[in-house]
N, C-alpha and C positions, 0 to 999 in steps of 0.2 A: 423219310427220305425217298425219293424216286429211284427206281430201277429201271435198267433199258427195257426189260420186258413190259412193265406197265407203261412206260411213255410210248413204246410201240404199239401197244393196245390202244391207247388213247388215241394216237395219230390215225391208226386204222379205222377206228369208229368215227373219228371226227371227219375223214374224208369220205364217210358214207359206205363203208365196207366194199371198196372197190374189188372187181373180179380179177384185175390184172396185176394184183400185188397181194402179199400176205404179211402177215406180223413178223414172220422170219425174215423177209427181204428188208423190211423197215429196221428191224434189229441189227442186221448186218451193216446197213448204211449208218446207222447211229454209232455202232461200235467202231467202225473205220473212220468216222469224222468227228471223234471226240476231241482230237487235237485242236480242230477248228473252234469248237466251244471254249477250250483251255485258252486259246490266244485271244479270243474276243473278251473274255471275261477275266483274264489274267488270273487262272486258277490252275491247279495241277491235279486233276482227277485222272486215274488210270483204270484200265480194265484188268480184273484178276484173270490170270490165264487158266485158272482151273475151273472157275464157275462162268466166265465169260460175262460176268456182271461187274458193275462198278465197285472198285475197292473202297474200303472205308466206309463212310457214312452215306455215300452216293450223292446225288444232287438235291439242292434245296428246291423248293417249289418255284422260285424265280428262276433258277438256273434251267429247271426243266421246261418251263414255258419258252425260254429263249431257245433251248435246244429243239423244241417241236417246231418253232418258226423257222430254224435253219432246214429242217427237213420239208416243211411246206414250200419254201423257196426252191429246193431241190425238185419237189414234185412238180411245181409249175414249170421249171426249166425243161423237165423231161416233156411235159405237154406241149410247150412251145416248140421243141425240137421235132417232136413227131408230127404237129401240124403244119410246120414249115416245110418239111420233107415231102408231106403229101401235097402241099400247094404246088410245088413244083411240077408235079406230074398230073395233077387233076385239074385240067382247065374247063371242063364242061360243068356248068352249074344247073342248067335246067333242060329237059328234054320232053317234047310233047308229040305225040302221035296217036292217031285214031281215037281222040277224046281222052286219052290218058297223059297224065303228066308226072314226071319224075324229077324232083328237085333234090340236088345235092347240097350238102351244107358247104358254104363258102369258107374254105380253109383259112384264107387271109382273114376274114373277120373273126373267125375262132381264134386265130393266133393273136389278134389284137385283144381279144377278151382275156386270153390267157395271160398275156403281157401285162394287162391293167391289173388283174388279180396279183400277178407276182410283183409289180410295183408297190401295191398296197401293203403286201406281206412284208417287203423290204423296208418301207417306211416305219412300220410297226415294229420291226426287229431293231431298227436304229433307235426308236425311242425306248424300247425295253432296254436295250444295252446301255443307253444313257442314263436311265432311271436306275439300273443295276448298280453301275459304277459310282453314282452319287450316294446311293444308300449304303454300299459295301465298303466305301473308302473311310479310312481312318487317318486322323493326323499323324504325320510322322514324327513330329517334335513339338512340344509345348515348352517354350522358353520365355524367359522374362523375370522380372523381380517385381512385377506389378501384383502379386498375390500376397495376402496376409495371412499367417498361420492363424488357426482357430484360437480363440480366447486371448487374443492380443489386443492391446489397446493401440489404436492407430493415432492417437493424439500425443504419443511420447515424442520426446525430442530426437531420438534415433531415426525418426521417419521425416524430419525436417529437411534433411538434404536432397530428398527427392523432388521437392517442390521449389527450390531455389532457382531463380532466373538468372 
């Protein structure tokens, strides 16, 4: 079963070991947003206050994948906000003087790229949640008299009344 620290480490490595974040900041986000996962999957996982890890058996592999997707969406939201804020103040894209050129990254295009990546993650999250709900669901009730006990002869007269029209 997955734990917060191992999920944080996986996220950190999958993002390419970014220098502007750490495993501790990712772990903090996961701990504070566990309720979001609980609501999406209709589960009730809690954080143990002494160990700051998941109580009980932790998350299954499917639940951990969905939790990671939630963090990736958060990560892309942060990137979108930072580039949109910079796009408002950074209007110069290219400067040339005395044969030298300096070209800045177009923050609007970068925001569009981050937004496309976020949208792809959101779509995949929706598919994962749907698949999880389908496979994790159980019937609430099995009712009816259309079952026959084992080793009973279904040709007996007692079953005739079921088939009368």
